[in-house]
Every structure is written in C-alpha cells, then in structure tokens.
DRENTOR-346029 format. One record per atom (N, C-alpha, C): residue number from 1; residue in one letter; x, z, y. Coordinates in steps of 0.1 Angstrom, whole numbers, plus 5000, padded with zeros to 4 digits. Each point is the difference from the previous one (the first is absolute). Example, Ala and Ser with C-alpha at 12.3 -4.5 7.8 and 13.67 -1.06 7.14 Angstrom:
<atoms>
   pos   code     c1     c3     c2
     1      A   5132   5078   4943
     1      A   4991   5000   5012
     1      A   5009   5000   5012
     2      S   4996   4993   5011
     2      S   5009   5000   5011
     2      S   4992   5008   5011
</atoms>
This chain:
<atoms>
   pos   code     c1     c3     c2
     1      M   7987   4213   8857
     1      M   4996   4987   5006
     1      M   4988   5003   5010
     2      G   4989   5004   4994
     2      G   4988   5004   5008
     2      G   4992   4988   5003
     3      I   4987   5002   5001
     3      I   4990   4990   5004
     3      I   4994   5005   5013
     4      K   5003   4994   5012
     4      K   4995   5004   5012
     4      K   4985   5000   5001
     5      G   4994   5011   5004
     5      G   4986   5000   5003
     5      G   4990   4999   4988
     6      L   5006   5002   4988
     6      L   4991   4998   4988
     6      L   4990   5012   4999
     7      T   5004   5012   5003
     7      T   4991   5011   5000
     7      T   4988   4998   5009
     8      K   5003   4996   5012
     8      K   4989   4998   5009
     8      K   4991   4988   4996
     9      L   5006   4990   4995
     9      L   4993   4988   4995
     9      L   4990   5004   4989
    10      L   5005   5009   4990
    10      L   4992   5004   4990
    10      L   4989   5010   5005
    11      A   5003   5008   5009
    11      A   4990   5010   5006
    11      A   4989   4992   5007
    12      D   5003   4989   5007
    12      D   4990   4993   5007
    12      D   4992   4990   4992
    13      N   5006   4995   4989
    13      N   4994   4989   4993
    13      N   4996   5004   4985
    14      A   5006   5011   4995
    14      A   4997   5004   4986
    14      A   5001   5015   4999
    15      P   4991   5007   5008
    15      P   5001   5015   5000
    15      P   4998   5006   4987
    16      N   4993   4994   4991
    16      N   4998   5006   4986
    16      N   5013   4999   4992
    17      A   5010   4993   5005
    17      A   5012   4999   4992
    17      A   5009   5012   5002
    18      M   4996   5009   5009
    18      M   5009   5011   5003
    18      M   4991   5013   5001
    19      K   5005   5011   4995
    19      K   4993   5012   5001
    19      K   5010   5012   5001
    20      E   4996   5011   5006
    20      E   5008   5012   5000
    20      E   4998   5008   4988
    21      R   5011   5006   4994
    21      R   4999   5008   4988
    21      R   5008   5013   5003
    22      K   4996   5011   4993
    22      K   5008   5012   5000
    22      K   5011   4998   4990
    23      L   5012   5007   5003
    23      L   5011   4999   4991
    23      L   4996   5004   4986
    24      E   4992   5011   4999
    24      E   4996   5006   4987
    24      E   4991   4990   4992
    25      S   4994   4990   5006
    25      S   4992   4991   4993
    25      S   5007   4991   4990
    26      Y   5014   5001   5001
    26      Y   5008   4992   4991
    26      Y   5006   5008   4988
    27      F   4993   5012   4998
    27      F   5004   5008   4989
    27      F   5001   4993   4987
    28      G   5012   5000   4993
    28      G   5001   4994   4987
    28      G   5003   4985   5001
    29      R   5001   4995   5012
    29      R   5003   4985   5001
    29      R   5015   4997   5000
    30      R   5004   4989   4994
    30      R   5013   4995   5002
    30      R   5001   4991   5012
    31      I   5009   5004   5009
    31      I   5002   4993   5012
    31      I   5014   4995   5001
    32      A   5002   4987   5002
    32      A   5013   4994   5002
    32      A   5004   5001   5015
    33      V   5011   5006   5004
    33      V   5004   5002   5014
    33      V   5012   4992   5003
    34      V   4999   4992   5011
    34      V   5011   4992   5004
    34      V   5010   5010   5007
    35      A   5011   5002   4992
    35      A   5009   5011   5004
    35      A   5007   4998   5013
    36      S   5005   4987   5003
    36      S   5008   4998   5012
    36      S   4992   5003   5012
    37      M   4987   4996   5000
    37      M   4992   5003   5012
    37      M   4998   5015   5002
    38      S   4999   5008   4989
    38      S   4999   5014   5001
    38      S   5012   5006   5006
    39      I   5012   4996   4995
    39      I   5013   5005   5005
    39      I   5001   4997   5015
    40      Y   4997   4988   5004
    40      Y   5000   4996   5014
    40      Y   4991   5009   5009
    41      Q   4988   5002   4994
    41      Q   4990   5008   5007
    41      Q   5005   5014   5003
    42      F   5006   5006   4990
    42      F   5004   5014   5002
    42      F   5012   5001   5010
    43      L   5008   4990   5000
    43      L   5011   5000   5010
    43      L   4995   4998   5014
    44      V   4990   4991   5002
    44      V   4995   4997   5013
    44      V   4992   5012   5006
    45      V   4992   5006   4991
    45      V   4992   5011   5005
    45      V   5008   5012   5005
    46      V   5012   5002   4994
    46      V   5008   5011   5005
    46      V   5005   4997   5014
    47      G   5004   4987   5003
    47      G   5005   4996   5013
    47      G   4989   5000   5010
    48      R   4988   4996   4996
    48      R   4989   4999   5009
    48      R   4996   5014   5005
    49      K   5001   5010   4992
    49      K   4996   5013   5004
    49      K   5010   5007   5009
    50      G   5012   4993   5002
    50      G   5010   5006   5008
    50      G   5008   5011   4994
    51      T   4998   5002   4987
    51      T   5008   5010   4993
    51      T   5013   4995   4996
    52      Q   5009   5009   4997
    52      Q   5014   4996   4997
    52      Q   5000   4994   4986
    53      T   5007   4990   4998
    53      T   5002   4994   4987
    53      T   5006   5009   4990
    54      L   4995   5002   4988
    54      L   5005   5009   4990
    54      L   5012   4994   4993
    55      T   5010   5008   4999
    55      T   5012   4995   4993
    55      T   5006   5011   4991
    56      N   5008   4996   4990
    56      N   5007   5010   4992
    56      N   5014   5003   5005
    57      E   5008   5008   4993
    57      E   5013   5004   5005
    57      E   5009   4988   5002
    58      A   4998   4989   4993
    58      A   5008   4988   5001
    58      A   4996   4991   5011
    59      G   4989   5004   5007
    59      G   4995   4992   5011
    59      G   4991   4989   4996
    60      E   4996   5000   4988
    60      E   4991   4989   4995
    60      E   4985   5004   5003
    61      V   4993   4991   5004
    61      V   4986   5002   5004
    61      V   4991   5004   4987
    62      T   4992   5010   5002
    62      T   4992   5005   4989
    62      T   4985   5000   5003
    63      S   4996   4995   5012
    63      S   4986   5000   5004
    63      S   4991   4994   4990
    64      H   5005   4989   4995
    64      H   4992   4992   4990
    64      H   4998   5008   4987
    65      L   5010   5008   4997
    65      L   4998   5009   4988
    65      L   4990   5011   5002
    66      Q   5000   5006   5012
    66      Q   4990   5010   5003
    66      Q   4986   4994   4999
    67      G   4998   4988   5007
    67      G   4987   4994   5000
    67      G   4996   4996   4986
    68      M   5009   4994   4992
    68      M   4996   4996   4987
    68      M   4997   5012   4991
    69      F   5007   5010   5001
    69      F   4998   5012   4992
    69      F   4987   5007   5002
    70      Y   4997   5003   5013
    70      Y   4988   5007   5003
    70      Y   4987   4991   4998
    71      R   5002   4987   5003
    71      R   4988   4991   4998
    71      R   4997   4998   4986
    72      T   5011   4999   4991
    72      T   4997   4998   4986
    72      T   4994   5012   4994
    73      I   5004   5012   5004
    73      I   4994   5012   4996
    73      I   4985   5001   5003
    74      R   4997   4995   5013
    74      R   4986   5000   5004
    74      R   4992   4991   4991
    75      L   5005   4988   4997
    75      L   4993   4991   4991
    75      L   4998   5006   4986
    76      L   5010   5007   4995
    76      L   4998   5006   4987
    76      L   4990   5011   5000
    77      E   5000   5008   5011
    77      E   4990   5010   5002
    77      E   4986   4994   5000
    78      A   4998   4988   5006
    78      A   4987   4994   5000
    78      A   4997   4993   4987
    79      G   5009   5001   4990
    79      G   4998   4994   4987
    79      G   5002   4985   5000
    80      I   5008   4995   5009
    80      I   5003   4985   5000
    80      I   5013   4997   4993
    81      K   4999   4990   4991
    81      K   5012   4996   4992
    81      K   5007   4989   5007
    82      S   5009   5003   5009
    82      S   5007   4990   5008
    82      S   5012   4994   4992
    83      V   5002   4987   5002
    83      V   5012   4993   4995
    83      V   5006   4993   5011
    84      Y   5013   5002   5003
    84      Y   5006   4994   5011
    84      Y   5007   4987   4996
    85      V   4998   4989   5008
    85      V   5006   4987   4997
    85      V   5009   4997   5011
    86      F   5013   4997   4996
    86      F   5011   4996   5009
    86      F   5002   4985   5000
    87      D   5004   4995   5011
    87      D   5003   4986   5001
    87      D   5012   4997   4991
    88      G   5000   4988   4995
    88      G   5012   4995   4993
    88      G   5009   4993   5009
    89      P   5009   4991   4995
    89      P   5010   4993   5008
    89      P   4992   4990   5009
    90      P   5006   4996   5012
    90      P   5014   5004   5004
    90      P   5001   5014   5005
    91      P   5013   5006   4999
    91      P   5002   5013   5004
    91      P   4998   5002   5015
    92      D   4996   5012   5004
    92      D   4999   5004   5014
    92      D   5013   5004   5006
    93      L   5000   5004   5012
    93      L   5012   5005   5006
    93      L   5004   5013   4993
    94      K   5013   5003   5001
    94      K   5005   5012   4992
    94      K   4993   5012   5003
    95      K   4996   5003   5013
    95      K   4993   5012   5003
    95      K   4987   5001   4994
    96      K   4992   4988   5000
    96      K   4987   5000   4994
    96      K   5001   5001   4985
    97      E   5010   4994   4994
    97      E   5002   5001   4986
    97      E   5003   5014   4995
    98      L   5008   5008   5008
    98      L   5003   5014   4997
    98      L   4987   5008   5001
    99      A   4991   4997   5010
    99      A   4988   5008   5001
    99      A   4991   4997   4988
   100      K   5000   4988   4995
   100      K   4992   4996   4988
   100      K   5005   5007   4987
   101      R   5013   5001   4999
   101      R   5006   5006   4988
   101      R   4997   5015   5000
   102      E   5001   5006   5012
   102      E   4997   5015   5001
   102      E   4985   5002   4996
   103      C   4991   4992   5005
   103      C   4986   5002   4997
   103      C   4997   4998   4985
   104      K   5006   4990   4994
   104      K   4998   4997   4986
   104      K   5005   5013   4992
   105      R   5011   5005   5004
   105      R   5005   5012   4993
   105      R   4990   5012   5001
   106      L   4995   5002   5013
   106      L   4990   5010   5002
   106      L   4988   4999   4992
   107      L   4994   4988   5000
   107      L   4988   4997   4992
   107      L   5002   5002   4985
   108      R   5011   4996   4995
   108      R   5002   5002   4986
   108      R   5002   5015   4996
   109      L   5006   5008   5009
   109      L   5001   5014   4998
   109      L   4986   5006   5000
   110      I   4991   4996   5008
   110      I   4986   5005   5000
   110      I   4993   4995   4988
   111      G   5004   4989   4994
   111      G   4993   4995   4988
   111      G   4991   4988   5003
   112      V   5001   4995   5012
   112      V   4991   4989   5004
   112      V   5007   4987   4997
   113      P   4993   4990   4994
   113      P   5007   4988   4996
   113      P   5004   4991   5011
   114      V   5011   4993   4998
   114      V   5006   4991   5010
   114      V   5001   4986   4994
   115      V   4995   4990   5007
   115      V   5001   4986   4995
   115      V   5008   4992   5009
   116      E   5009   4992   4994
   116      E   5009   4991   5007
   116      E   4993   4986   5000
   117      A   4996   4995   5011
   117      A   4993   4987   5000
   117      A   5011   4989   4999
   118      T   4996   4989   4994
   118      T   5010   4989   4999
   118      T   5001   4992   5014
   119      S   4991   5002   5009
   119      S   5001   4994   5013
   119      S   4993   5009   5010
   120      E   4989   4996   5006
   120      E   4992   5008   5009
   120      E   4993   5011   4993
   121      A   5001   5012   5006
   121      A   4993   5012   4994
   121      A   4985   4998   5001
   122      E   4995   4994   5011
   122      E   4986   4997   5002
   122      E   4994   4991   4989
   123      A   5009   4990   4996
   123      A   4995   4991   4990
   123      A   4999   5007   4986
   124      Q   5010   5008   4997
   124      Q   5000   5008   4988
   124      Q   4988   5009   4999
   125      C   4997   5007   5011
   125      C   4989   5009   5001
   125      C   4987   4993   4998
   126      A   4998   4988   5007
   126      A   4988   4992   4998
   126      A   4998   4995   4986
   127      A   5011   4996   4994
   127      A   4999   4995   4986
   127      A   4996   5011   4991
   128      R   5005   5012   5001
   128      R   4995   5012   4992
   128      R   4986   5003   5002
   129      C   4996   4999   5013
   129      C   4986   5004   5003
   129      C   4990   4989   4994
   130      K   5004   4988   5001
   130      K   4992   4989   4994
   130      K   4999   5001   4985
   131      A   5011   5005   4994
   131      A   5000   5002   4986
   131      A   4993   5013   4995
   132      G   4995   5008   5009
   132      G   4994   5012   4997
   132      G   5009   5011   4996
   133      K   5013   4999   5003
   133      K   5010   5010   4997
   133      K   4999   5012   5010
   134      V   4996   4997   5012
   134      V   4997   5010   5011
   134      V   4987   4997   5006
   135      Y   4995   5010   5007
   135      Y   4986   4999   5006
   135      Y   5001   4993   5013
   136      A   5011   5002   5008
   136      A   5001   4994   5013
   136      A   5015   5000   5004
   137      V   5003   4993   5011
   137      V   5013   4999   5006
   137      V   4999   5007   5014
   138      A   5011   5008   5002
   138      A   5000   5008   5013
   138      A   5012   4996   5008
   139      S   4997   4997   5013
   139      S   5011   4996   5009
   139      S   4994   5001   5014
   140      E   5008   4998   5010
   140      E   4994   4998   5014
   140      E   5000   4985   5004
   141      D   5006   4992   4992
   141      D   5002   4986   5003
   141      D   4988   4992   4993
   142      M   4992   4993   5008
   142      M   4988   4993   4996
   142      M   5003   4988   4991
   143      D   5013   4996   4999
   143      D   5002   4988   4992
   143      D   4999   5003   4985
   144      S   4998   5013   4996
   144      S   4997   5003   4986
   144      S   4988   4992   4996
   145      L   4990   4999   5009
   145      L   4988   4993   4997
   145      L   5003   4985   4998
   146      T   5009   4995   5008
   146      T   5003   4985   4999
   146      T   5007   4997   4987
   147      F   5007   5010   4994
   147      F   5007   4999   4987
   147      F   4990   5001   4989
   148      G   4987   5003   5003
   148      G   4989   5000   4991
   148      G   4996   5014   4994
   149      A   5004   5011   5007
   149      A   4996   5013   4995
   149      A   4984   5001   5000
   150      P   4994   5002   4989
   150      P   4985   5002   5000
   150      P   4995   5012   5009
   151      K   5008   5011   4999
   151      K   4997   5011   5008
   151      K   5012   5004   5008
   152      F   4999   5003   5012
   152      F   5011   5004   5009
   152      F   4997   5012   5008
   153      L   5010   5009   5001
   153      L   4998   5013   5007
   153      L   5010   5001   5011
   154      R   4994   5004   5012
   154      R   5009   5004   5011
   154      R   4999   5014   5003
   155      H   5010   5007   5005
   155      H   5001   5014   5004
   155      H   5001   5009   4988
   156      L   5002   4995   4988
   156      L   5001   5009   4989
   156      L   5013   5008   5002
   157      M   5011   4994   5005
   157      M   5012   5007   5002
   157      M   5002   5005   5014
   158      D   4990   5000   5008
   158      D   5001   5005   5014
   158      D   5002   5015   4999
   159      P   5011   5005   5007
   159      P   5003   5014   5000
   159      P   4989   5008   5006
   160      S   4991   4995   5008
   160      S   4989   5007   5006
   160      S   4987   4997   4993
   161      S   5000   4995   4988
   161      S   4988   4995   4994
   161      S   4990   5011   4996
   162      R   5004   5013   5001
   162      R   4990   5011   4999
   162      R   4989   4998   5010
   163      K   5004   4994   5012
   163      K   4990   4997   5010
   163      K   4996   4986   5001
   164      V   5009   4991   4996
   164      V   4997   4985   5000
   164      V   4995   4996   4986
   165      P   4988   4994   5000
   165      P   4995   4996   4987
   165      P   5007   4988   4994
   166      V   5000   4998   4987
   166      V   5005   4988   4994
   166      V   4991   4989   5003
   167      M   5005   4988   5003
   167      M   4992   4988   5002
   167      M   5002   4991   4988
   168      E   4989   4997   4993
   168      E   5000   4992   4988
   168      E   4994   4986   5004
   169      F   5008   4990   4996
   169      F   4996   4986   5002
   169      F   4997   4993   4987
   170      E   4990   4992   4999
   170      E   4996   4992   4988
   170      E   4993   4987   5006
   171      I   5008   4989   5000
   171      I   4995   4989   5007
   171      I   4993   4989   4991
   172      S   5000   5003   4987
   172      S   4996   4990   4990
   172      S   4990   4990   5004
   173      K   4988   5004   5005
   173      K   4989   4991   5003
   173      K   4995   5000   5014
   174      E   5006   5009   5008
   174      E   4995   5003   5013
   174      E   5003   4989   5010
   175      M   5011   4993   4998
   175      M   5004   4990   5010
   175      M   4995   4986   4997
   176      N   4993   4998   4989
   176      N   4995   4987   4996
   176      N   5011   4990   5000
   177      L   5012   5004   4994
   177      L   5012   4992   4999
   177      L   5005   5002   4986
   178      D   5006   4989   4994
   178      D   5007   5003   4988
   178      D   5014   5004   5003
   179      M   5009   5004   4990
   179      M   5013   5006   5003
   179      M   5009   4990   5008
   180      D   4999   4987   4996
   180      D   5009   4990   5007
   180      D   4996   5000   5015
   181      Q   4987   5000   5003
   181      Q   4996   4999   5014
   181      Q   5003   5013   5007
   182      F   4999   5012   4993
   182      F   5004   5012   5007
   182      F   5015   5000   5003
   183      I   5008   4995   4991
   183      I   5015   4999   5003
   183      I   5002   4991   5012
   184      D   4993   4989   5001
   184      D   5002   4991   5012
   184      D   4995   5007   5012
   185      L   4989   5007   4999
   185      L   4995   5008   5012
   185      L   5011   5009   5005
   186      C   5007   5007   4991
   186      C   5010   5010   5004
   186      C   5012   4993   5006
   187      I   5003   4988   4995
   187      I   5011   4992   5006
   187      I   4997   4996   5014
   188      L   4988   4995   5001
   188      L   4996   4995   5014
   188      L   4999   5011   5010
   189      S   4994   5012   4996
   189      S   4998   5011   5010
   189      S   5013   5008   5002
   190      G   5010   4998   4990
   190      G   5012   5008   5001
   190      G   5012   4993   5007
   191      C   4999   4987   5002
   191      C   5011   4993   5005
   191      C   5000   5001   5016
   192      D   5012   4998   5006
   192      D   5002   5002   5014
   192      D   4996   4988   5009
   193      Y   4998   4989   4993
   193      Y   4998   4988   5009
   193      Y   4987   4992   4996
   194      F   4991   5007   4994
   194      F   4987   4992   4997
   194      F   4988   5007   5006
   195      I   4991   5005   4992
   195      I   4988   5005   5005
   195      I   4997   5014   4996
   196      G   4991   5007   5007
   196      G   4997   5014   4996
   196      G   4991   5001   4988
   197      G   4997   5012   4996
   197      G   4993   5003   4988
   197      G   4986   4995   5000
   198      L   4992   5002   5010
   198      L   4986   4995   5000
   198      L   4999   4985   5000
   199      T   5009   4993   5008
   199      T   5000   4986   5000
   199      T   5004   4995   4986
   200      A   5010   5007   4994
   200      A   5005   4996   4987
   200      A   4989   5001   4990
   201      L   4992   5010   5000
   201      L   4989   5002   4991
   201      L   4990   4988   5001
   202      K   4997   4997   5013
   202      K   4990   4989   5002
   202      K   5005   4987   4995
   203      V   5013   4996   5003
   203      V   5005   4987   4995
   203      V   5002   5000   4985
   204      I   5003   5011   4994
   204      I   5001   5000   4985
   204      I   4987   4998   4994
   205      H   4989   5006   5006
   205      H   4987   4998   4995
   205      H   4995   4986   5001
   206      R   5005   4994   5011
   206      R   4996   4986   5003
   206      R   5008   4990   4992
   207      H   5013   5002   4999
   207      H   5008   4989   4994
   207      H   5006   5004   4986
   208      G   5000   5013   4997
   208      G   5004   5003   4986
   208      G   5014   5003   4998
   209      S   5010   4994   5007
   209      S   5014   5002   4997
   209      S   5008   4996   5013
   210      I   5012   5005   5000
   210      I   5009   4996   5011
   210      I   5002   4985   5001
   211      E   5002   4994   4989
   211      E   5003   4985   5000
   211      E   4988   4993   5007
   212      N   4988   5004   4996
   212      N   4988   4993   5006
   212      N   4999   5003   5015
   213      I   5004   5013   5004
   213      I   5000   5003   5014
   213      I   5010   4992   5008
   214      V   5012   4999   4995
   214      V   5011   4992   5006
   214      V   4996   4985   5001
   215      E   4994   4995   4990
   215      E   4996   4986   5000
   215      E   4989   4998   5010
   216      N   4991   5009   5001
   216      N   4989   4999   5010
   216      N   5005   5000   5014
   217      I   5009   5009   5003
   217      I   5006   5000   5014
   217      I   5008   4988   5003
   218      K   5007   4994   4990
   218      K   5007   4988   5003
   218      K   4991   4988   5002
   219      R   4988   5000   4993
   219      R   4991   4989   5002
   219      R   4994   5001   5015
   220      Q   4998   5012   5005
   220      Q   4995   5001   5013
   220      Q   5010   4997   5011
   221      R   5013   4999   4996
   221      R   5010   4996   5009
   221      R   5000   5009   5013
   222      C   4999   5013   4997
   222      C   4999   5010   5011
   222      C   5014   5000   5007
   223      F   5000   5001   5013
   223      F   5012   5001   5008
   223      F   5008   5013   4997
   224      L   4994   5010   4994
   224      L   5006   5012   4997
   224      L   5006   5000   4986
   225      C   4999   4989   4992
   225      C   5004   5000   4986
   225      C   5014   5004   4999
   226      S   5009   4994   5009
   226      S   5014   5003   4998
   226      S   5003   5015   5002
   227      Y   4992   5007   5007
   227      Y   5002   5014   5001
   227      Y   4994   5008   4989
   228      L   4988   4996   4996
   228      L   4993   5007   4989
   228      L   5006   4998   4987
   229      I   5006   4989   4997
   229      I   5005   4997   4987
   229      I   5015   4996   5001
   230      P   5009   5009   4999
   230      P   5014   4996   5000
   230      P   5004   4991   4989
   231      D   5010   4992   5003
   231      D   5004   4990   4990
   231      D   5004   5006   4986
   232      N   5006   5012   5001
   232      N   5005   5006   4988
   232      N   4993   5013   4996
   233      W   4987   5000   5003
   233      W   4992   5012   4997
   233      W   5000   5002   4985
   234      P   5006   5011   4995
   234      P   5002   5002   4985
   234      P   4988   5007   4994
   235      Y   4988   4996   5002
   235      Y   4988   5006   4995
   235      Y   4999   4999   4985
   236      S   5005   4989   4994
   236      S   5000   4998   4986
   236      S   5010   5010   4993
   237      E   5011   5003   5006
   237      E   5010   5010   4995
   237      E   4994   5014   5000
   238      A   4993   5003   5011
   238      A   4993   5013   5001
   238      A   4989   5002   4990
   239      R   4993   4989   4997
   239      R   4989   5000   4990
   239      R   5007   5003   4986
   240      L   5011   4993   4998
   240      L   5006   5001   4987
   240      L   5005   5014   4998
   241      L   5005   5006   5011
   241      L   5005   5014   4999
   241      L   4989   5009   4995
   242      F   4988   4999   5005
   242      F   4989   5009   4996
   242      F   4995   4997   4986
   243      K   5000   4987   4997
   243      K   4993   4996   4987
   243      K   5010   5001   4988
   244      E   5013   4998   5002
   244      E   5008   4999   4988
   244      E   5011   5010   4999
   245      S   5001   5010   5010
   245      S   5010   5010   4999
   245      S   4995   5013   4992
   246      V   4988   4998   4994
   246      V   4995   5012   4992
   246      V   5007   5001   4987
   247      A   5007   5011   4998
   247      A   5007   5002   4988
   247      A   4991   5003   4988
   248      S   5004   4995   4988
   248      S   4992   5002   4988
   248      S   5000   5015   4996
   249      T   4989   5006   4997
   249      T   4999   5013   4996
   249      T   5006   5002   4986
   250      E   5000   4989   4992
   250      E   5006   5000   4987
   250      E   5015   5003   5000
   251      E   5006   4996   5011
   251      E   5015   5002   5001
   251      E   5003   5014   5004
   252      Q   4991   5008   5003
   252      Q   5002   5014   5005
   252      Q   4996   5010   4989
   253      P   5008   5011   4999
   253      P   4997   5010   4990
   253      P   4987   5007   5005
   254      E   4993   5006   4990
   254      E   4988   5008   5003
   254      E   5004   5012   5008
   255      I   4991   5002   5010
   255      I   5003   5012   5009
   255      I   4996   5013   4993
   256      K   5009   5009   5001
   256      K   4998   5013   4993
   256      K   5004   5012   5010
   257      W   4991   5010   4999
   257      W   5003   5012   5007
   257      W   5007   5010   4991
   258      T   5009   5008   5005
   258      T   5008   5009   4991
   258      T   4999   5014   5006
   259      A   5005   5010   4992
   259      A   5001   5013   5005
   259      A   5010   5001   5011
   260      A   4998   5008   5010
   260      A   5009   5001   5011
   260      A   5012   5008   4996
   261      N   5012   4997   5007
   261      N   5012   5007   4998
   261      N   5001   5010   5012
   262      E   4995   5011   4998
   262      E   4999   5010   5011
   262      E   5014   5004   5005
   263      E   5009   5003   4991
   263      E   5013   5005   5003
   263      E   5008   4989   5008
   264      G   4999   4988   4994
   264      G   5007   4988   5007
   264      G   4994   4997   5013
   265      L   4987   5001   5002
   265      L   4993   4998   5012
   265      L   5005   5009   5011
   266      I   5000   5013   4997
   266      I   5004   5010   5010
   266      I   5014   4998   5004
   267      S   5009   4997   4990
   267      S   5014   4998   5002
   267      S   5002   4988   5010
   268      F   4992   4990   4997
   268      F   5002   4987   5008
   268      F   4995   5003   5015
   269      L   4989   5007   5001
   269      L   4994   5002   5014
   269      L   5008   5011   5007
   270      V   5003   5011   4994
   270      V   5006   5011   5006
   270      V   5015   4999   5001
   271      N   5006   4999   4989
   271      N   5015   5000   4999
   271      N   5006   4987   5006
   272      E   4994   4989   4997
   272      E   5006   4987   5005
   272      E   4995   4995   5013
   273      N   4988   5004   5004
   273      N   4994   4995   5012
   273      N   4996   5010   5010
   274      G   5003   5013   4998
   274      G   4998   5010   5010
   274      G   4986   5004   5003
   275      F   4991   4998   4991
   275      F   4986   5004   5002
   275      F   4999   5016   4998
   276      N   4990   5005   5007
   276      N   4998   5015   4999
   276      N   4995   5004   4987
   277      I   5007   5008   4992
   277      I   4996   5003   4987
   277      I   4986   5007   4999
   278      D   4998   5009   5010
   278      D   4987   5007   5000
   278      D   4988   4990   5001
   279      R   5002   4991   5009
   279      R   4989   4990   5002
   279      R   4998   4991   4988
   280      V   5011   4995   4995
   280      V   4999   4992   4988
   280      V   4993   5007   4988
   281      T   5005   5012   4998
   281      T   4995   5008   4989
   281      T   4985   5003   5002
   282      K   4996   5004   5012
   282      K   4986   5003   5003
   282      K   4991   4988   4997
   283      V   5004   4988   5005
   283      V   4992   4988   4998
   283      V   4999   4997   4986
   284      W   5011   5002   4993
   284      W   5001   4996   4985
   284      W   4991   5010   4992
   285      L   5001   5012   5003
   285      L   4993   5010   4992
   285      L   4985   4999   5002
   286      F   4996   4997   5012
   286      F   4985   5000   5003
   286      F   4994   4987   4999
   287      S   5007   4990   4995
   287      S   4995   4987   4998
   287      S   4995   4998   4985
   288      S   4993   4990   4998
   288      S   4995   4997   4986
   288      S   5012   4994   4991
   289      V   5011   4998   5007
   289      V   5011   4994   4992
   289      V   5004   5009   4989
   290      M   5000   5013   5001
   290      M   5004   5009   4990
   290      M   4991   4999   4987
   291      C   4988   4995   5002
   291      C   4992   4997   4988
   291      C   5001   4986   4995
   292      W   5008   4992   5006
   292      W   5000   4986   4998
   292      W   5009   4996   4988
   293      S   4994   4992   4991
   293      S   5007   4995   4988
   293      S   4993   4988   4995
   294      V   5005   4994   4990
   294      V   4993   4988   4995
   294      V   4986   5004   4994
   295      A   5000   5012   4993
   295      A   4987   5005   4994
   295      A   4990   5003   5011
   296      Y   5005   5005   5012
   296      Y   4991   5003   5011
   296      Y   4993   4988   5005
   297      W   5008   4989   5002
   297      W   4994   4988   5005
   297      W   4990   4994   4990
   298      R   5003   5001   4987
   298      R   4991   4994   4990
   298      R   4987   5006   5000
   299      N   4999   5013   5005
   299      N   4987   5007   5000
   299      N   4992   4997   5013
   300      F   5005   4992   5009
   300      F   4993   4997   5012
   300      F   4987   4993   4997
   301      L   4990   5002   5007
   301      L   4987   4994   4998
   301      L   5000   4985   5002
   302      L   5008   4996   5010
   302      L   5001   4985   5003
   302      L   5014   4996   4995
   303      F   5000   4991   4990
   303      F   5012   4996   4994
   303      F   4999   4985   4996
   304      F   5011   4992   5003
   304      F   5001   4986   4996
   304      F   5007   4999   4987
</atoms>
C-alpha cells in the first residue's frame, strides 16, 4: 500500500523518530520481516541492475531464492534472529504464490521460522512487535508504522546494506499525536485526492480527526470542497483496515528456530534450482549457520 511522503514528513517534523543503525547492532534481536516485500525487492533489484533473470532448468525464476538465501545468511552472520511473515488470504496470482512457496521451503531448510498471517503480514508483524514477541518489524513499506509497529526498520533486507545503513523508526511520542490521529494523518497524506503530508499534519494538529476536518471544510463552504472531498471517500474503511486487521498473537504458534537441514538445502538450491554448488557450499561453510542451533541462540547475550 505505502504512505506517500511519510519518510520526509518524519525527517522534517520528527527527526528524533528516526536514526541510522549498523546491521550488527541488532545482534541477538528477533526481527519480524514482511516476506512479500523482500521477495518483490529481490526480483526488482535484479531487473534494475540489467542482469539476466536467474532461472532453473524448468525456466522458473529463481532470483528471489538467491536474494533470500544470501540475505538470510547475512542476517544470521550478524546474529539476527529473523522470522519471515507471509500474507494470508486472499491468494496472490499463481506466479507470486509459487515464489512465496519456494521461499518458505528455503527458509524452513535453513531453520528460520515462517509465520502465516491471517490477513496482512504487516498487521501480524506489528501485533507481535507490540506484544514483545519481536524487537522490530522490517520492511520497505512505511505502512508498517500505520499498523502500529512500535519499532520499524528499513533497508534490513537491502542487498547492498553492507554499504546502506539500516534506518530505524520509532514514532511513539515524537509526532505529538495519538495512534488514531497518526492513522488519520497517514490516510490524509497517502490518498490521491486530498492533501499533502505537511498540510495533513497541520490540520490533524488543529482539528484532531478526519471527521472534524471534513466538517470544518463543509462549514466554510469552500468552492473546492467538491474536489477535496469526494462523495464516496472511504476514509473510514481505510482507518478500519489499519485498526482492526491486526491478527491476534494468541492464535499463532510460538516462533521457533530449528537446526538447519544442510543436505536438503543444498539439494534444493543446487539440484532443483541450478545454483552453483561451489558458491553455495562456500557461503554455507563460512557462515555462522554451521554453528546455529537452538542452544546457540539461547546463549545469545540479548534474548527475549
């Protein structure tokens, strides 16, 4: 979905709500990753660089598998306990659904937990973060904040993040807004036919809610009202999406990391998807994954 201009709005009006962090600073932290955004990111990056799309012998695209494999290994080497959260129903197109199934299989072979959200992955991630089950939510889509994530990370899954720092957002008190007002701010600044982010912030501070803003404009009988406020503007439905689509963490099983299936992983990448065995083996052997087990994670200094 995305919230247009939210990053700049925060940078200009709440600079303390965002800070740059090194990847290694999240050592031992549980991070909920919005999986669909990561898959899309890896597919787009390959095309943007002008490189040939990677496929296996059956002609099926494997670029997302390469990106997910190497990036997950990098997170593990940094001591990050990632858990990938996938969107629930409605189902995506067949091609996208296949990509998700492949990535789920890859992650389970590595031993990284996979969570199936009951609806929006962002909502499930935010719910787990608010419940203290994970430290933060990672995605490139800023609407994770609108779903209520207390801590939000961008660029965690960036393929070039050895050079690009992770950007951490924490908006709790910096905007001088409660959560309902922040949601209304995002709806106002994100829609195509109303107002921009800075104006949205000003009118939310002045009037407190979209309903009050609409009523104020109507009272002024502005000649632009018919343009600014469409007859069927579904702002209440958008608000409901952000406020009530959060899945209950009680309905989800506890997230668990398991020992990796090295033989199965190599077979999946090399035999089924045409990866170079020397590269896969080298990455695997020289990563911290070989030392990774449930006991290993329990000995981390930072543990929830």
